[in-house]
BAKE-689977 format. One line per field, with one value per residue: residue in one letter; x negated, y negated, z negated of N, C-alpha, C in turn. Coordinates in Angstrom, 3 decimals, m for minus. Each point is the difference from the previous one (the first is absolute). Example, Ala and Ser with C-alpha at 12.3 -4.5 7.8 and 13.67 -1.06 7.14 Angstrom:
<atoms>
residu <- A,S .
n.u <- m13.190,0.350 .
n.v <- 5.690,m1.050 .
n.w <- m7.800,0.720 .
ca.u <- 0.890,m0.820 .
ca.v <- m1.190,m1.190 .
ca.w <- 0.000,m0.060 .
c.u <- m0.900,0.770 .
c.v <- m1.200,m1.090 .
c.w <- 0.000,m0.730 .
</atoms>
This chain:
<atoms>
residu <- M,T,R,F,Q,R,S,L,Q,L,W,S,L,L,V,S,A,A,R,E,R,R,T,F,T,Y,G,Q,L,A,E,I,L,G,F,G,G,A,G,V,M,G,T,F,L,G,P,I,M,F,F,C,K,K,R,G,L,P,P,L,T,V,L,V,V,N,E,K,T,G,L,P,G,E,G,L,T,T,L,E,N,V,N,T,D,R,E,L,V,F,T,F,K,W,F,G,I,E,P,P,E,C,R,D,F,E,A,A,T,D,G .
n.u <- m0.365,m1.007,1.228,m1.240,m0.266,1.411,0.251,m1.005,0.353,1.301,0.000,m0.949,0.843,0.626,m0.976,m0.385,1.391,m0.216,m0.770,0.870,0.521,m0.119,0.836,0.229,0.728,0.728,1.032,m0.069,m0.021,0.747,0.803,m0.116,0.755,0.671,0.752,1.271,m0.199,1.006,0.674,m1.386,0.296,0.833,0.007,m0.171,1.103,0.996,m1.049,0.217,1.600,m0.020,m0.738,0.720,1.055,m0.665,m0.806,1.452,0.325,0.185,1.271,m0.769,0.813,m0.112,m1.189,0.142,0.873,1.252,0.473,1.329,m0.402,m1.051,0.458,m0.497,m0.138,0.972,m0.581,m0.498,1.031,m1.015,0.205,m0.181,m0.821,0.639,0.753,0.627,0.336,0.657,0.387,1.134,0.574,0.564,m0.337,0.022,m0.969,0.565,m0.943,0.692,1.018,m0.474,0.150,1.204,m0.241,0.061,m0.796,m0.118,0.557,m0.200,m1.250,0.355,m0.336,m1.081,m0.651 .
n.v <- 7.146,m1.311,m0.702,m0.181,1.289,0.201,m0.978,0.254,1.630,m0.388,m0.903,0.680,0.376,m1.017,m0.557,1.440,0.654,m1.057,0.671,1.482,m0.148,0.658,0.019,0.667,1.348,0.566,0.952,m0.727,m0.743,0.073,0.222,m0.665,m0.451,0.755,m1.135,0.666,m0.953,m0.735,0.669,m0.096,m0.627,m0.558,1.176,0.326,m0.781,m0.067,0.686,0.551,0.223,0.530,0.864,0.336,0.612,1.209,0.812,m0.260,1.225,0.022,0.085,0.451,m0.245,m1.167,0.727,m0.272,0.291,m0.409,1.404,m0.185,m0.621,0.760,m0.375,m0.809,0.592,m0.431,0.801,0.180,m1.233,m0.635,0.603,m1.038,0.050,1.125,m0.254,m0.702,0.456,0.699,m1.336,m0.850,0.816,0.065,m1.111,0.352,m0.319,0.992,0.066,m1.492,0.646,m0.315,1.294,0.156,0.319,1.428,m0.251,m0.924,0.875,0.673,m0.602,0.135,1.349,0.174,m0.779 .
n.w <- m7.163,m0.311,m0.568,m0.760,m0.327,m0.372,m1.049,m0.309,0.027,m0.830,m0.640,m0.850,m0.473,m1.089,m0.379,0.408,m0.568,m0.530,0.155,0.402,m0.980,m0.801,m0.293,m1.450,m0.183,m0.953,0.699,1.062,m0.751,m0.865,1.513,0.338,m1.278,1.234,0.081,m0.897,m0.486,m0.077,m1.169,0.029,1.296,m0.863,m0.396,1.095,0.675,m1.690,m0.888,0.828,m0.151,m1.404,0.300,0.894,m1.273,m0.879,0.749,0.053,0.338,0.731,0.005,m0.532,m1.083,0.682,0.340,m1.200,0.819,m0.146,0.581,m0.521,m0.557,m0.478,m1.124,m0.581,m0.894,m0.240,m0.797,1.189,m0.069,0.179,0.648,1.100,1.077,0.488,0.790,m0.706,m1.243,0.653,0.481,m1.660,m0.354,1.116,m0.272,m1.215,0.029,0.171,1.147,m0.159,m0.742,m0.774,0.489,0.107,m1.715,m0.529,m0.572,1.614,0.435,m1.116,m0.053,0.456,0.375,m1.012,1.032 .
ca.u <- 0.026,1.119,0.633,m0.617,m0.482,0.758,0.143,m1.474,m0.034,1.036,m1.013,m1.038,1.156,0.882,m1.209,0.171,1.518,m0.027,m0.842,0.686,1.770,0.909,1.186,0.353,0.741,m0.307,m0.694,m1.492,m1.040,0.159,m1.006,m2.189,m0.439,0.463,1.448,0.984,1.388,m0.620,0.762,m0.922,m1.222,0.095,m0.965,m1.775,0.058,m0.363,m1.231,m0.443,0.837,m0.696,m0.989,m0.008,0.716,m0.982,m1.055,0.212,m0.604,1.179,0.778,m0.510,1.050,0.936,m0.344,0.758,1.426,0.811,m0.227,1.177,0.307,m1.373,m0.024,m0.771,1.043,0.068,m0.777,m1.212,m0.015,0.994,0.307,1.684,m0.489,m0.693,m0.952,m1.409,m0.851,m0.728,m0.748,m1.428,m0.883,m1.409,m0.558,m0.741,m1.326,m0.382,m1.270,m0.818,0.121,m0.205,0.813,0.399,0.064,1.225,0.280,0.509,1.709,0.180,0.329,0.824,1.473,0.682,0.114 .
ca.v <- m0.932,m0.513,m1.191,m1.400,0.265,0.761,m1.180,m0.474,0.646,m0.626,m1.201,0.734,0.430,m1.238,m1.029,0.062,m0.448,m1.384,m0.361,0.365,m1.312,1.157,0.741,0.972,0.028,0.262,1.279,0.309,m0.247,1.192,1.178,0.059,0.171,1.110,0.191,0.599,m0.613,m1.208,m0.866,0.126,m0.344,m0.904,0.253,m0.083,m1.158,m1.193,m0.624,m1.137,m1.276,m0.925,m0.372,m0.905,m1.615,m1.264,m0.546,m0.957,0.931,0.844,0.674,1.407,1.099,m0.354,0.990,1.656,0.032,1.547,0.470,m0.326,m1.744,m0.490,m0.766,0.630,0.269,m1.000,m0.547,m0.527,m0.795,m1.815,m0.393,m1.035,m0.070,1.228,m0.544,m1.285,0.921,1.210,m0.639,m0.047,0.629,0.641,m1.081,m0.113,0.647,0.739,0.567,m1.129,m0.045,1.214,0.786,m0.116,0.963,0.681,m1.229,m0.901,0.608,0.112,m1.592,m0.299,0.636,m0.910,m1.074 .
ca.w <- 0.608,m1.051,0.563,0.615,1.196,1.051,0.714,0.538,0.895,0.887,0.005,1.537,0.950,0.543,0.623,1.393,0.498,0.063,1.756,0.817,0.114,0.207,m1.373,m0.304,m0.909,m1.064,0.677,0.271,m0.896,m0.799,0.445,0.655,m1.689,m0.821,m0.949,0.620,0.565,0.261,m0.936,m0.767,0.549,m0.685,m1.540,0.752,0.967,m0.979,0.209,0.920,0.168,m0.969,0.160,0.740,m0.330,m1.138,0.806,0.450,1.126,0.833,m0.825,0.696,m0.367,0.979,1.277,m0.859,0.123,m0.047,0.871,0.314,m0.164,0.622,m1.027,m1.769,m1.061,m1.108,m1.082,0.739,0.413,m0.374,1.514,m0.149,1.083,m0.081,1.639,0.208,m0.679,1.042,0.667,m0.637,m0.425,0.825,0.659,m0.735,0.099,m1.398,m0.412,0.113,m1.393,m0.930,m0.519,m1.792,m0.480,m1.073,m1.147,0.311,m0.236,m0.940,m0.287,0.719,m0.804,m1.321,m0.151 .
c.u <- 1.267,0.647,m0.400,m1.264,0.599,m0.129,m0.910,0.447,0.827,m0.874,m0.533,1.223,0.392,m1.117,m0.219,1.201,m0.453,m1.018,0.441,0.812,1.005,0.428,m0.446,1.570,m0.194,0.005,m1.386,m0.972,m0.016,m0.364,m1.865,m0.202,0.239,0.843,1.094,1.027,m0.808,0.216,m0.902,m0.618,0.177,m1.341,m1.424,0.067,0.237,m1.047,m0.674,0.389,m0.417,m1.376,m0.224,0.415,m0.842,m0.929,0.333,0.074,1.487,0.468,m0.443,0.789,1.425,0.262,0.744,1.532,0.768,0.148,1.473,m0.045,m1.260,m0.455,m1.126,0.925,0.406,m0.411,m1.967,m0.137,0.444,m0.233,0.971,0.057,m1.136,m0.600,m1.441,m0.878,m0.867,m0.975,m1.962,m0.981,m0.489,m0.332,m1.247,m1.382,m0.210,m1.095,m1.315,m0.502,m0.609,1.062,0.115,m0.561,0.666,0.115,0.703,1.121,0.216,0.043,1.282,1.860,m0.071,m0.193,1.109 .
c.v <- m1.247,m1.226,m0.839,0.645,0.490,m1.928,m0.255,0.656,m0.745,m1.391,0.438,0.195,m1.201,m0.677,0.934,m0.409,m1.117,m0.248,0.155,m0.711,1.592,0.162,1.410,0.308,0.341,0.872,0.708,m0.539,1.240,1.382,m0.561,0.120,1.746,0.372,0.324,m1.399,m1.855,m0.955,m0.159,m1.329,m1.880,m0.197,m0.780,m1.064,m0.899,m0.752,m0.523,m1.099,m1.083,m0.843,m1.285,m1.354,m0.948,m0.481,m0.981,0.591,0.159,1.260,1.836,1.100,m0.346,1.214,1.428,m0.274,1.357,0.263,m0.330,m1.172,m1.212,m1.330,0.612,0.214,m1.081,0.162,0.216,m1.386,m1.148,m0.881,m0.720,0.423,1.460,m0.511,m0.942,0.813,0.946,m0.481,m0.242,1.210,1.109,m1.397,m0.044,0.452,1.065,0.903,m1.081,m0.117,1.242,0.886,0.213,1.701,0.451,m1.795,m0.492,0.151,m0.023,m1.671,m0.623,m0.050,m0.284,m1.119,m0.699 .
c.w <- m0.712,1.425,1.030,1.234,1.268,0.908,0.695,1.567,1.337,0.793,2.075,1.243,0.725,0.539,1.355,0.641,0.521,1.227,0.421,0.479,m0.285,m1.571,m0.374,m0.308,m1.157,m0.200,0.431,m0.683,m0.942,0.515,0.099,m1.544,m0.557,m0.795,0.462,0.506,0.002,m1.044,m1.257,0.497,m0.577,m1.059,0.765,0.623,m0.921,0.297,0.981,0.784,m1.038,0.428,1.427,m0.100,m0.678,1.170,1.252,1.820,1.066,m0.492,1.085,m0.061,1.010,1.395,m0.346,0.346,m0.138,1.178,0.632,0.204,1.024,m1.005,m0.921,m0.697,m0.840,m1.250,0.074,0.546,m0.389,1.584,0.378,1.436,0.452,1.367,m0.360,m0.894,0.502,0.962,m0.292,m0.152,1.425,0.748,m1.457,0.220,m1.721,0.026,m0.348,m1.742,m0.996,m0.350,m1.582,m0.370,m0.884,m0.956,0.246,0.178,m1.424,m0.444,0.729,m0.787,m1.252,m0.255,0.424 .
</atoms>
């Protein structure tokens, strides 16, 4: 499975989490994907972050947090106010937009 296919899987999980007003830890997502640890999650979350930024969407990756701090990882966020941005993600109508495809993540990452 490619990096961007994994990003697409995570997109679906995060959109559902937004609707339910919940977050995931990096470890929880790693477990769902069947990985041994959370250290590689940035590889798959990065394309989602870049896609949201490029499309002017709320930063969906704000819903993925460190288990100890409850905050998104520094490398995956350009957020200035996590709570405000998280609320934007929670209230955005994610199911009202056309979902991305793998090539959209790739284009956002390369661009």
